[in-house]
BAMILUM-516386 format. One line per 3 residues: number of its first residue (from 0); their letters; for each residue x, y, z of N, C-alpha, C. Coordinates in Angstrom, 2 decimals, always signed. Last residue first. Example, Ala and Ser with C-alpha at 12.3 -4.5 7.8 and 13.67 -1.06 7.14 Angstrom:
1> sa> +12.85 -2.25 +7.08 +13.67 -1.06 +7.14 +12.90 +0.03 +7.87  +13.19 -5.69 +7.80 +12.30 -4.50 +7.80 +13.20 -3.30 +7.80 .
// end
This chain:
280> ldr> -18.15 +24.31 -26.19 -17.64 +25.41 -25.40 -18.13 +26.56 -26.01  -20.33 +21.66 -26.75 -19.18 +22.17 -27.63 -19.18 +23.36 -26.23  -20.56 +18.60 -24.81 -20.46 +20.87 -25.23 -20.22 +20.73 -25.70 .
277> rlk> -20.99 +14.92 -25.77 -19.85 +16.15 -25.47 -20.69 +17.76 -26.09  -22.65 +12.62 -25.97 -22.63 +13.56 -24.83 -22.09 +15.13 -24.60  -21.33 +11.67 -27.92 -22.95 +11.77 -27.79 -23.61 +12.76 -26.62 .
274> pdf> -18.97 +11.36 -27.03 -19.10 +12.32 -28.21 -20.74 +12.16 -28.00  -16.86 +11.29 -24.56 -18.16 +10.91 -25.22 -19.04 +11.56 -25.99  -14.90 +13.24 -22.84 -14.44 +12.04 -23.99 -15.82 +11.78 -25.07 .
271> idr> -16.28 +14.79 -21.75 -15.73 +15.29 -22.53 -15.25 +14.74 -23.88  -18.59 +13.33 -19.98 -19.19 +14.66 -21.13 -17.88 +14.69 -21.98  -15.81 +11.43 -18.78 -17.39 +10.88 -19.38 -17.84 +12.32 -19.87 .
268> lse> -15.30 +14.24 -16.74 -14.38 +13.23 -18.09 -15.62 +12.19 -19.28  -17.42 +14.52 -15.32 -17.24 +15.53 -16.78 -16.43 +14.57 -17.27  -17.40 +11.80 -14.00 -19.08 +12.16 -14.61 -18.49 +13.35 -16.15 .
265> glf> -15.14 +11.64 -12.64 -15.73 +11.10 -13.41 -16.54 +11.43 -14.77  -15.44 +14.39 -10.94 -14.47 +13.94 -12.72 -14.96 +13.13 -13.46  -17.21 +13.31 -9.48 -17.58 +14.90 -10.29 -16.63 +14.71 -11.17 .
262> tfg> -16.63 +11.22 -8.50 -17.74 +10.98 -8.87 -17.18 +12.60 -10.31  -14.38 +12.03 -6.93 -13.90 +11.31 -7.84 -14.70 +11.43 -8.94  -14.98 +14.03 -5.03 -14.14 +14.41 -6.08 -13.88 +13.79 -7.24 .
259> ltt> -16.67 +12.53 -3.27 -17.35 +13.35 -4.60 -16.21 +13.82 -5.07  -14.95 +10.68 -2.70 -16.22 +10.50 -3.30 -16.76 +10.95 -4.58  -13.44 +12.55 -1.22 -13.02 +11.29 -2.34 -14.00 +10.81 -3.28 .
256> vil> -14.97 +13.49 +1.08 -14.31 +14.54 -0.02 -13.45 +13.20 -1.24  -16.29 +11.44 +1.82 -17.01 +12.10 +1.66 -16.19 +13.28 +0.22  -13.77 +10.30 +3.39 -14.53 +9.14 +2.62 -15.69 +10.73 +1.48 .
253> plg> -12.60 +12.46 +4.75 -12.22 +12.45 +3.66 -12.67 +11.03 +2.37  -15.63 +12.21 +6.45 -14.90 +13.40 +5.65 -13.70 +13.32 +4.59  -15.28 +9.93 +8.44 -15.62 +10.19 +7.76 -15.42 +11.70 +6.20 .
250> gfi> -13.39 +11.20 +10.58 -12.67 +10.51 +10.40 -13.82 +10.25 +8.60  -14.42 +13.67 +11.47 -13.69 +14.40 +10.82 -12.95 +12.64 +9.72  -16.76 +12.47 +12.46 -16.93 +13.23 +11.36 -15.44 +13.74 +10.89 .
247> iiw> -15.93 +10.76 +14.79 -16.33 +10.65 +13.22 -16.81 +11.19 +12.21  -13.92 +12.37 +16.33 -13.65 +11.00 +15.77 -14.52 +10.81 +14.56  -16.30 +13.67 +17.10 -15.38 +14.72 +16.29 -14.64 +13.73 +15.51 .
244> ptn> -17.99 +13.41 +19.39 -18.20 +13.19 +17.67 -17.39 +13.65 +16.48  -17.89 +12.32 +22.89 -16.59 +12.78 +20.93 -17.32 +12.76 +19.64  -20.12 +11.26 +23.11 -19.61 +12.41 +23.86 -18.65 +13.08 +22.77 .
241> riy> -21.82 +9.66 +20.99 -22.43 +10.53 +21.76 -21.77 +11.63 +21.41  -19.43 +7.77 +19.99 -20.07 +9.18 +19.28 -20.65 +10.06 +19.67  -17.48 +5.87 +20.89 -17.72 +7.54 +21.63 -18.52 +8.32 +20.86 .
238> ayg> -18.22 +4.42 +18.75 -17.98 +3.79 +20.37 -18.38 +4.94 +21.37  -17.04 +5.58 +16.63 -18.41 +5.09 +16.56 -18.75 +4.71 +18.59  -14.39 +5.69 +16.81 -15.10 +7.12 +17.02 -16.67 +6.80 +17.86 .
235> dnl> -12.91 +3.46 +15.88 -13.03 +4.06 +17.11 -13.91 +5.42 +17.60  -14.87 +3.33 +13.11 -15.19 +1.89 +14.27 -14.87 +2.41 +15.95  -13.21 +5.06 +12.01 -14.84 +4.93 +12.32 -15.52 +4.80 +13.63 .
232> isg> -10.65 +4.57 +12.17 -11.19 +5.42 +12.65 -12.36 +5.61 +13.15  -11.07 +1.73 +10.33 -10.56 +1.66 +11.79 -11.34 +3.32 +12.39  -11.52 +3.44 +7.83 -12.32 +2.57 +8.96 -12.31 +2.10 +9.85 .
229> wsp> -9.81 +4.82 +7.18 -10.74 +5.84 +7.94 -11.47 +4.66 +7.94  -6.69 +3.42 +9.11 -7.69 +3.49 +8.16 -9.28 +4.05 +8.38  -2.80 +2.99 +10.25 -4.69 +3.89 +10.59 -5.02 +3.25 +9.24 .
226> tpp> -2.55 +0.04 +12.17 -2.14 +0.33 +11.62 -3.68 +1.05 +10.68  -2.24 -1.39 +15.03 -2.75 -0.59 +14.87 -2.06 +0.40 +13.43  -5.04 -3.04 +13.37 -4.56 -1.77 +13.88 -3.14 -2.34 +13.96 .
223> rvg> -5.09 -4.22 +9.79 -5.23 -4.57 +11.41 -4.68 -3.27 +11.85  -7.89 -3.83 +7.55 -6.61 -3.88 +7.59 -6.56 -3.66 +9.27  -10.50 -6.05 +7.83 -9.75 -5.33 +6.94 -8.14 -5.42 +7.31 .
220> vgl> -12.18 -6.33 +9.47 -12.02 -7.40 +8.61 -10.91 -6.95 +7.54  -13.61 -4.90 +11.08 -12.86 -5.66 +11.69 -11.95 -6.73 +10.92  -15.66 -2.97 +9.97 -15.97 -4.01 +10.89 -15.20 -4.98 +11.82 .
217> fsl> -13.88 -0.50 +8.98 -15.06 -0.66 +10.10 -15.03 -1.72 +10.78  -12.51 -2.20 +7.58 -11.36 -2.09 +8.07 -12.79 -1.84 +9.25  -14.98 -2.59 +5.38 -14.31 -3.88 +5.97 -13.60 -3.84 +6.92 .
214> gae> -15.51 +0.55 +4.74 -16.19 -0.80 +5.26 -16.22 -1.78 +5.99  -13.15 +0.75 +3.33 -13.63 +1.57 +4.58 -14.17 +0.69 +5.76  -13.06 -1.14 +1.18 -11.84 -0.76 +2.25 -12.30 -1.04 +3.36 .
211> itv> -15.56 +0.36 +0.15 -15.31 -1.18 +0.90 -14.68 -1.22 +1.27  -14.83 +2.99 -0.46 -15.62 +2.99 +0.64 -15.78 +0.92 +1.00  -13.08 +2.78 -2.53 -12.37 +3.23 -1.41 -13.80 +2.94 -0.06 .
208> vvp> -14.45 +1.67 -4.20 -13.15 +0.98 -3.76 -12.96 +1.16 -2.71  -16.13 +3.90 -4.83 -16.56 +2.85 -4.63 -15.25 +1.62 -3.86  -13.71 +5.48 -5.65 -14.60 +6.04 -4.18 -15.30 +5.09 -4.01 .
205> idm> -13.57 +4.22 -8.60 -12.39 +4.12 -6.65 -13.08 +4.33 -5.52  -14.97 +4.01 -10.23 -15.13 +3.43 -9.53 -14.13 +3.41 -7.72  -14.77 +6.44 -12.04 -16.17 +6.55 -10.89 -15.68 +5.52 -9.98 .
202> sav> -12.39 +5.30 -13.44 -12.31 +7.11 -12.16 -13.34 +6.53 -10.96  -13.70 +3.44 -14.22 -12.44 +3.28 -13.53 -12.37 +4.51 -12.41  -14.82 +4.41 -16.36 -15.66 +3.83 -15.33 -14.80 +3.73 -14.34 .
199> ifl> -13.17 +5.63 -17.91 -13.74 +6.62 -16.95 -14.62 +5.51 -16.09  -11.54 +3.61 -18.76 -10.79 +4.52 -17.86 -12.16 +5.52 -17.39  -13.48 +2.79 -20.75 -13.25 +1.84 -18.91 -12.33 +2.46 -18.27 .
196> pgv> -13.42 +3.88 -22.29 -15.09 +4.46 -21.59 -14.55 +3.72 -20.82  -11.18 +3.56 -23.82 -11.61 +4.81 -22.41 -12.49 +5.30 -21.71  -11.22 +1.11 -24.78 -10.44 +1.64 -23.06 -10.82 +3.00 -23.10 .
193> inp> -11.88 +0.12 -26.91 -12.85 +0.08 -25.54 -12.22 +0.68 -24.56  -10.52 +1.21 -29.17 -11.89 +1.13 -29.24 -12.73 +1.08 -27.97  -8.07 -0.45 -28.45 -7.98 +1.29 -28.59 -9.73 +1.98 -28.75 .
190> lih> -9.37 -3.00 -28.37 -8.79 -2.80 -27.43 -8.77 -0.86 -27.22  -9.97 -3.64 -31.63 -11.01 -3.49 -30.66 -10.27 -3.25 -29.12  -7.02 -3.38 -32.96 -8.36 -2.93 -33.69 -9.64 -2.07 -32.94 .
187> igl> -5.22 -4.73 -31.85 -4.64 -3.68 -32.57 -6.51 -2.87 -32.61  -6.09 -6.48 -30.55 -5.12 -5.61 -29.35 -4.86 -4.53 -30.11  -7.93 -7.97 -31.42 -8.45 -7.44 -30.30 -7.37 -6.70 -29.88 .
184> irv> -6.51 -8.57 -34.00 -7.78 -7.94 -33.80 -8.26 -6.87 -32.90  -4.30 -9.89 -33.01 -3.75 -8.52 -34.03 -5.42 -7.54 -34.07  -5.31 -12.30 -31.67 -4.48 -10.91 -31.05 -4.08 -9.77 -31.56 .
181> mga> -6.23 -13.69 -34.54 -7.38 -13.21 -32.42 -6.75 -11.89 -32.18  -5.44 -12.64 -36.99 -5.56 -13.42 -36.13 -5.98 -13.21 -34.73  -5.97 -11.69 -41.01 -5.64 -11.06 -39.74 -5.90 -12.09 -38.33 .
178> gma> -6.96 -12.49 -43.18 -6.69 -13.11 -42.20 -6.12 -12.98 -41.22  -9.33 -10.82 -44.49 -7.09 -10.69 -45.43 -6.73 -11.24 -43.60  -11.61 -11.27 -42.87 -11.65 -11.45 -45.15 -9.63 -11.79 -44.53 .
175> eea> -10.57 -9.80 -40.99 -10.64 -11.21 -40.41 -10.64 -12.06 -41.80  -10.56 -7.16 -41.58 -9.10 -7.24 -41.47 -9.15 -8.88 -41.18  -13.42 -7.62 -42.12 -12.49 -7.15 -43.75 -10.80 -7.44 -43.10 .
172> vif> -14.58 -7.11 -39.90 -14.94 -8.54 -40.82 -13.84 -7.78 -41.58  -13.78 -5.32 -39.17 -12.94 -6.39 -38.41 -13.46 -7.52 -39.28  -15.15 -3.27 -40.28 -13.81 -2.97 -40.59 -13.04 -4.26 -39.42 .
169> eqn> -17.93 -3.66 -39.63 -16.90 -3.65 -41.24 -15.77 -4.27 -41.16  -18.63 -4.63 -36.86 -18.43 -4.02 -37.39 -17.39 -4.65 -38.63  -19.16 -7.31 -35.04 -19.54 -7.18 -36.00 -19.79 -6.43 -36.49 .
166> gla> -17.16 -6.33 -32.97 -16.68 -8.22 -33.53 -18.00 -7.57 -35.08  -18.32 -4.66 -31.56 -17.20 -3.95 -32.02 -16.98 -4.70 -33.98  -19.86 -5.93 -29.78 -20.60 -4.70 -30.74 -19.57 -4.38 -32.25 .
163> qtq> -18.51 -7.66 -28.74 -19.15 -8.69 -29.36 -19.54 -7.09 -30.56  -16.88 -5.47 -26.93 -16.02 -6.71 -28.01 -17.29 -6.91 -29.21  -19.27 -4.83 -25.56 -18.46 -3.69 -26.99 -17.64 -4.45 -27.68 .
160> trv> -19.77 -7.00 -24.10 -20.51 -6.05 -24.54 -19.61 -5.41 -25.72  -17.13 -7.21 -22.74 -17.60 -8.50 -23.61 -18.82 -7.91 -24.71  -16.93 -5.36 -20.99 -15.77 -5.15 -22.44 -16.44 -6.49 -23.13 .
157> mrg> -18.74 -5.74 -19.22 -18.82 -4.38 -19.75 -18.33 -4.27 -21.59  -17.86 -8.04 -17.89 -19.37 -8.00 -18.50 -19.21 -6.83 -19.80  -15.44 -7.19 -16.98 -15.51 -8.25 -17.51 -16.99 -8.26 -18.70 .
154> yvp> -16.37 -5.35 -14.97 -15.20 -4.78 -16.27 -15.40 -6.14 -17.37  -17.81 -7.23 -13.14 -18.53 -6.26 -14.37 -17.82 -5.32 -15.21  -15.51 -8.49 -12.96 -16.85 -9.26 -13.37 -17.76 -8.10 -14.21 .
151> ftt> -13.98 -6.87 -10.69 -13.69 -7.48 -12.31 -14.69 -7.78 -12.89  -14.93 -7.16 -8.22 -15.02 -5.78 -8.83 -15.04 -6.52 -10.63  -14.66 -9.13 -6.33 -16.22 -8.67 -7.27 -16.48 -7.55 -8.03 .
148> avi> -11.90 -10.17 -6.57 -12.90 -10.52 -6.53 -14.13 -9.70 -7.39  -11.06 -7.16 -5.73 -10.88 -8.17 -7.50 -12.10 -8.54 -7.58  -12.03 -7.36 -3.40 -11.89 -5.81 -4.10 -12.35 -6.44 -5.29 .
145> viv> -10.56 -9.17 -2.23 -12.03 -9.75 -1.98 -12.40 -8.33 -2.99  -7.52 -8.78 -1.46 -9.26 -10.21 -2.74 -10.20 -10.16 -3.17  -8.26 -6.63 -1.01 -7.50 -6.97 -2.15 -8.30 -7.66 -2.71 .
142> vtq> -8.38 -8.15 +1.53 -9.04 -6.79 +1.15 -9.05 -6.35 +0.17  -6.25 -9.05 +2.19 -7.16 -10.00 +2.03 -8.40 -9.04 +1.01  -4.31 -7.87 +2.86 -4.19 -8.31 +1.61 -5.64 -9.03 +0.65 .
139> lsp> -4.79 -6.76 +4.82 -4.59 -5.56 +3.79 -4.79 -6.85 +2.66  -6.65 -8.93 +6.98 -5.08 -8.84 +6.21 -5.78 -7.22 +5.43  -7.79 -11.83 +8.49 -7.95 -9.86 +8.12 -6.72 -9.67 +7.78 .
136> gfv> -7.61 -15.05 +6.81 -7.10 -14.70 +8.35 -7.27 -13.17 +7.65  -8.24 -17.15 +5.20 -6.68 -16.25 +5.25 -6.53 -15.60 +6.98  -10.73 -17.69 +6.30 -9.76 -18.68 +5.23 -8.21 -18.21 +6.05 .
133> tvl> -12.43 -15.88 +6.95 -12.44 -17.01 +8.52 -10.59 -17.85 +7.20  -12.14 -14.26 +4.93 -11.93 -13.59 +6.50 -11.27 -14.77 +7.23  -13.96 -15.15 +3.56 -12.36 -15.27 +3.01 -11.34 -14.75 +4.27 .
130> ala> -15.84 -15.20 +4.32 -15.48 -16.30 +4.30 -14.06 -16.26 +4.19  -15.73 -11.82 +4.57 -15.84 -13.06 +5.50 -15.62 -14.09 +5.70  -16.22 -11.25 +2.15 -15.11 -10.89 +2.72 -14.92 -11.52 +4.37 .
127> fmi> -18.77 -12.92 +1.22 -17.30 -13.05 +0.26 -16.36 -12.56 +1.57  -20.17 -10.71 +3.05 -20.31 -12.41 +2.69 -19.14 -13.10 +2.69  -19.53 -8.61 +1.69 -19.07 -8.67 +3.07 -19.38 -9.78 +3.47 .
124> tpf> -20.51 -8.85 -1.13 -19.18 -8.50 -0.98 -18.96 -8.65 +0.75  -22.63 -11.64 -2.13 -22.46 -10.13 -1.23 -21.20 -9.62 -0.82  -22.35 -13.56 -5.16 -22.21 -13.47 -3.65 -22.40 -11.90 -2.88 .
121> srl> -22.63 -12.98 -7.81 -24.09 -13.24 -7.01 -23.70 -13.26 -5.26  -20.14 -12.32 -8.72 -21.30 -11.61 -8.74 -22.13 -11.29 -7.49  -19.02 -14.87 -9.37 -18.39 -14.05 -8.32 -19.97 -12.39 -8.17 .
118> tdf> -21.67 -15.43 -11.30 -21.00 -16.19 -10.30 -20.35 -15.65 -9.19  -20.95 -13.99 -13.29 -22.17 -14.36 -12.35 -22.17 -14.75 -11.68  -17.98 -14.75 -14.17 -18.62 -13.30 -14.46 -19.94 -13.52 -13.09 .
115> lll> -18.85 -17.36 -14.68 -17.63 -17.62 -13.37 -17.97 -15.28 -13.49  -20.61 -17.08 -16.90 -20.71 -18.10 -15.83 -20.01 -17.66 -14.33  -18.95 -16.15 -18.70 -20.10 -15.32 -18.62 -21.00 -16.32 -16.79 .
112> laa> -16.96 -18.01 -19.15 -16.60 -16.55 -18.94 -18.10 -16.38 -17.78  -18.93 -20.38 -20.51 -18.18 -20.00 -19.93 -17.94 -19.05 -18.62  -19.28 -18.85 -22.67 -20.69 -19.17 -21.73 -20.14 -19.15 -20.42 .
109> dlw> -17.23 -18.36 -24.06 -17.99 -16.99 -23.67 -19.14 -17.77 -22.60  -16.63 -20.56 -24.80 -15.31 -19.93 -23.93 -16.07 -18.95 -23.42  -18.35 -21.31 -26.24 -17.85 -22.34 -24.86 -17.12 -21.55 -24.39 .
106> kpg> -17.81 -19.49 -28.57 -19.54 -19.40 -27.77 -18.98 -20.01 -26.36  -14.43 -18.72 -28.82 -16.22 -18.92 -28.81 -16.78 -19.41 -28.13  -13.97 -14.94 -28.88 -13.52 -16.12 -28.64 -15.47 -17.24 -28.89 .
103> yga> -15.24 -12.25 -27.79 -14.81 -12.78 -29.13 -14.19 -14.15 -29.78  -15.83 -12.04 -25.60 -16.40 -11.36 -26.70 -16.63 -11.84 -28.20  -14.26 -13.41 -23.72 -15.48 -13.88 -23.59 -16.72 -13.22 -25.75 .
100> mmg> -11.67 -12.08 -24.90 -11.86 -13.23 -24.65 -13.32 -13.94 -25.09  -12.55 -9.26 -23.77 -12.30 -9.34 -24.73 -12.54 -11.14 -25.33  -12.74 -10.68 -20.41 -14.63 -9.97 -21.40 -14.26 -10.13 -23.15 .
97> lvl> -10.69 -11.50 -19.85 -11.21 -11.77 -19.92 -12.75 -11.52 -20.86  -9.31 -8.32 -20.50 -8.50 -9.73 -21.29 -9.54 -11.09 -21.21  -10.57 -7.01 -18.48 -10.29 -6.57 -20.05 -9.78 -7.92 -21.00 .
94> gig> -10.90 -8.24 -16.54 -12.16 -7.72 -16.42 -11.72 -7.63 -17.76  -7.60 -7.55 -15.10 -8.31 -8.95 -15.93 -9.70 -8.96 -16.26  -7.22 -4.95 -15.31 -7.24 -6.01 -16.61 -6.93 -6.80 -16.31 .
91> lsm> -9.61 -3.79 -13.44 -9.62 -3.74 -15.11 -9.04 -4.48 -15.74  -8.62 -5.14 -11.67 -9.36 -5.77 -12.00 -9.63 -5.74 -13.31  -5.82 -4.27 -11.07 -5.80 -5.36 -11.19 -7.55 -5.74 -11.61 .
88> svt> -6.25 -0.77 -11.05 -5.88 -1.43 -11.71 -6.28 -3.39 -12.13  -8.31 -1.81 -8.73 -8.87 -1.18 -9.90 -8.24 -1.55 -10.81  -5.79 -2.50 -7.21 -6.95 -3.49 -7.28 -8.28 -2.71 -8.09 .
85> vla> -4.58 -0.28 -7.00 -3.69 -1.16 -6.88 -5.23 -2.21 -7.36  -5.71 +1.92 -6.28 -5.17 +2.54 -7.38 -4.69 +0.62 -7.99  -7.39 +1.22 -3.37 -7.79 +1.88 -4.73 -6.98 +1.80 -5.82 .
82> vwv> -5.01 +1.12 -1.96 -6.01 -0.09 -2.49 -6.98 +0.34 -3.28  -3.21 +3.99 -2.15 -2.64 +2.74 -2.34 -3.68 +1.16 -2.78  -5.68 +5.25 -1.12 -5.48 +4.99 -2.31 -4.76 +4.14 -2.52 .
79> air> -5.67 +3.94 +1.40 -7.30 +4.09 +0.75 -6.70 +4.44 -0.29  -3.05 +4.02 +2.57 -3.77 +3.23 +2.71 -4.84 +2.85 +1.42  -3.12 +6.92 +3.07 -2.49 +6.17 +1.98 -2.29 +5.18 +1.81 .
76> sgm> -4.90 +8.38 +4.24 -5.49 +8.61 +2.80 -4.09 +7.38 +2.14  -4.08 +7.71 +7.03 -4.86 +6.36 +6.28 -4.95 +6.63 +4.34  -2.20 +9.76 +6.96 -1.84 +8.92 +6.85 -2.47 +7.34 +6.25 .
73> vvr> -5.05 +11.61 +8.41 -3.52 +11.78 +6.33 -3.40 +10.57 +6.29  -5.55 +10.53 +10.42 -7.06 +10.76 +9.10 -5.58 +10.56 +6.99  -4.15 +10.56 +12.25 -4.30 +9.29 +11.52 -4.72 +9.49 +10.05 .
70> sfv> -3.38 +13.27 +12.50 -2.40 +12.41 +11.81 -2.79 +11.32 +10.94  -5.95 +13.76 +13.66 -5.45 +14.25 +12.52 -4.15 +13.64 +11.40  -5.94 +12.34 +15.72 -7.05 +12.01 +14.52 -6.47 +12.38 +13.45 .
67> drg> -3.32 +11.29 +18.14 -3.68 +12.78 +16.64 -4.37 +12.05 +15.54  -4.58 +9.24 +20.61 -3.38 +9.36 +19.06 -4.01 +10.71 +18.64  -5.26 +8.14 +22.37 -4.26 +9.64 +22.89 -4.21 +10.29 +21.82 .
64> lqd> -6.97 +6.40 +22.79 -6.02 +6.32 +23.40 -4.90 +7.67 +23.19  -9.73 +7.30 +21.69 -9.76 +7.15 +22.96 -8.45 +6.39 +23.10  -7.91 +10.22 +19.34 -9.11 +8.89 +20.02 -8.55 +8.51 +21.74 .
61> tgm> -8.08 +14.16 +19.48 -7.14 +13.06 +19.63 -8.45 +11.37 +20.12  -8.78 +16.19 +16.89 -8.49 +16.22 +18.34 -8.09 +15.06 +18.22  -8.32 +17.91 +15.44 -9.05 +16.75 +14.72 -9.24 +16.45 +16.39 .
58> whe> -5.26 +19.52 +15.63 -6.53 +20.13 +15.14 -7.56 +19.63 +14.67  -3.88 +19.57 +18.67 -4.38 +18.52 +17.60 -5.89 +19.55 +17.07  -3.35 +22.23 +19.55 -2.04 +21.69 +19.35 -2.33 +20.36 +18.51 .
55> asp> -5.61 +23.44 +19.02 -4.13 +24.01 +17.64 -3.38 +23.47 +18.32  -8.22 +21.32 +18.74 -7.34 +22.57 +19.78 -5.42 +22.74 +18.57  -11.22 +19.14 +19.36 -10.13 +19.54 +18.25 -9.12 +20.84 +19.45 .
52> gal> -10.81 +17.07 +22.28 -11.53 +18.46 +21.10 -10.39 +18.91 +20.69  -9.70 +13.89 +23.43 -9.28 +15.08 +23.77 -10.41 +16.48 +22.95  -9.30 +11.13 +24.16 -10.62 +11.94 +23.43 -10.49 +13.13 +24.09 .
49> rna> -6.15 +11.63 +26.21 -6.93 +10.87 +25.43 -8.59 +12.09 +25.30  -4.31 +12.73 +27.45 -4.80 +13.66 +26.35 -6.26 +12.63 +25.88  -3.13 +10.55 +29.02 -3.86 +11.85 +29.29 -4.45 +12.80 +28.74 .
46> idl> -2.08 +9.11 +26.68 -2.98 +8.80 +27.28 -3.79 +9.70 +28.72  -0.97 +9.11 +23.76 -0.84 +10.08 +24.82 -2.24 +9.59 +25.38  +0.39 +7.09 +22.07 -0.27 +6.96 +22.72 -0.15 +8.15 +23.47 .
43> anh> +1.66 +6.77 +18.09 +2.06 +7.42 +19.34 +0.69 +8.09 +20.54  +0.63 +6.96 +15.73 +0.49 +5.88 +16.42 +1.14 +5.77 +18.53  +1.41 +9.17 +14.11 -0.26 +8.45 +14.12 -0.37 +7.82 +14.96 .
40> dht> +3.39 +11.66 +15.98 +3.18 +9.94 +15.17 +1.46 +9.73 +15.48  +1.93 +14.70 +14.21 +2.08 +13.95 +15.89 +2.69 +12.41 +14.98  +1.35 +15.96 +11.52 +1.67 +17.30 +13.09 +1.85 +16.06 +14.35 .
37> tlf> +1.46 +15.30 +8.26 +0.93 +15.09 +10.09 +2.20 +15.80 +10.38  +3.25 +16.14 +6.73 +1.77 +16.78 +6.51 +1.68 +16.66 +8.24  +4.95 +14.14 +5.41 +5.66 +15.37 +5.64 +4.25 +16.17 +6.32 .
34> paf> +3.87 +11.36 +5.20 +4.28 +11.17 +6.67 +5.34 +13.24 +6.82  +2.12 +12.04 +2.87 +1.34 +12.80 +3.93 +3.05 +12.51 +5.36  +2.56 +12.78 +0.42 +3.07 +13.84 +1.27 +2.72 +13.35 +2.76 .
31> las> +0.52 +11.00 -1.22 +1.67 +11.14 -1.46 +3.18 +11.36 -0.47  -2.26 +11.31 -0.12 -1.26 +10.51 +0.33 +0.47 +10.29 -0.02  -2.36 +14.30 -0.51 -1.91 +13.95 +1.20 -1.50 +13.03 +1.06 .
28> liv> -2.35 +14.17 -3.26 -1.10 +14.93 -2.38 -1.26 +14.25 -1.38  -4.64 +12.82 -3.30 -3.52 +12.21 -4.08 -2.20 +12.87 -3.28  -6.69 +13.97 -2.36 -6.90 +13.13 -1.67 -5.07 +12.85 -1.75 .
25> lav> -6.47 +16.71 -4.05 -5.94 +16.94 -2.55 -5.66 +15.87 -1.70  -6.74 +15.74 -6.19 -5.49 +16.25 -6.24 -5.32 +16.29 -4.82  -9.41 +15.57 -6.31 -8.62 +14.46 -6.66 -6.85 +14.70 -5.60 .
22> lim> -10.39 +18.73 -5.46 -10.37 +16.89 -4.46 -9.54 +16.11 -4.68  -9.97 +19.16 -8.35 -9.02 +19.93 -7.21 -8.90 +18.91 -6.30  -11.56 +17.77 -9.80 -9.85 +17.46 -10.08 -9.37 +18.24 -8.94 .
19> gff> -14.07 +18.90 -8.95 -13.56 +17.21 -8.47 -12.49 +16.94 -8.95  -13.65 +20.85 -9.93 -13.54 +21.46 -8.33 -13.51 +19.52 -8.15  -13.65 +20.34 -12.83 -12.92 +21.13 -11.88 -12.51 +21.09 -10.68 .
16> gmp> -16.60 +19.34 -12.85 -15.12 +18.49 -13.22 -14.19 +19.23 -12.58  -17.87 +20.88 -12.34 -17.81 +20.46 -11.58 -16.39 +19.40 -11.59  -17.23 +23.70 -14.20 -16.85 +23.75 -13.00 -16.78 +22.77 -11.63 .
13> ehy> -15.82 +23.09 -17.19 -16.68 +22.78 -16.76 -16.12 +22.85 -15.02  -13.45 +24.75 -17.99 -14.47 +24.99 -18.29 -15.78 +24.31 -17.68  -11.27 +22.31 -17.35 -11.47 +24.39 -16.35 -13.27 +24.84 -16.98 .
10> lrf> -12.12 +21.15 -19.86 -11.87 +20.54 -17.97 -12.23 +21.86 -16.67  -10.96 +22.07 -21.20 -11.89 +21.41 -21.22 -12.93 +21.55 -19.39  -8.39 +22.55 -20.82 -9.54 +24.24 -21.90 -11.25 +23.44 -21.03 .
7> ffq> -7.64 +20.31 -20.88 -7.84 +20.64 -19.55 -8.10 +22.09 -20.18  -8.00 +18.92 -23.46 -8.69 +18.83 -21.64 -8.50 +19.43 -21.25  -5.80 +20.83 -24.92 -7.90 +21.09 -25.27 -8.39 +20.33 -24.13 .
4> kiw> -4.10 +20.38 -23.82 -4.04 +21.60 -23.73 -5.39 +21.55 -23.97  -4.28 +17.74 -24.85 -3.62 +17.80 -23.57 -4.07 +19.12 -23.21  -4.10 +17.84 -27.43 -5.09 +16.76 -27.02 -4.92 +17.38 -26.11 .
1> nm> -1.50 +18.93 -27.94 -2.32 +19.84 -28.28 -3.56 +19.59 -27.48  +0.93 +17.54 -27.95 +0.57 +17.83 -26.53 -0.59 +18.83 -26.78 .
// end
């Protein structure tokens, strides 16, 4: 428990990190308690009040179908957080396993996995998404596949580099001389030394994943209506941006908050846990 207190003590004295933690907590709590925070049914139509401006009844106005924008933004946070956590966890897990295999395995396996990483990374995300949508159709599952397929090679390459660097250390060579197997070396000696920096990078990748999901939904190849998504809210407001800019403003605000929150928090976590960047208080 001592290290937890030290962590929060250091984070509290990092203004940027503390501010980022507040923004991250705001986004996560909004996703967890979304049904209790909404003021209206997020899919309820009210044509008589379509494109109404912000008011006491509709805090962020209404869209072209009279739906409450605030309720849709809050419910959209559930999609954003769910997609981010699922895809980053899957990408991190796949990249971790394949990266350690590439860094510690035989040369032919390293070459094959590097070819896989580079091949997947060579496809532009949008073009790759459009190709998958053509085959499987637009859906939340397609978004997850696109993000995982284009993200895990980044973690894989990072893990491979760190594994190769650790593989030449004296304590690894000593373990090999004592007859330790690959599973023991990777699981007990290499994994604990590389997992920390990976979690920091993953925290900073969450806003990137949220932006990708919003972008795909904005283009109509992501989450299908009437499910609220920050990207689909932006798409709804884009056609009426000249007369009703509040839809675009309030639809884009959560993306800004999420990006700033996770970026500030990730930067502070790196400063706290990286000995080269750590600053004594």
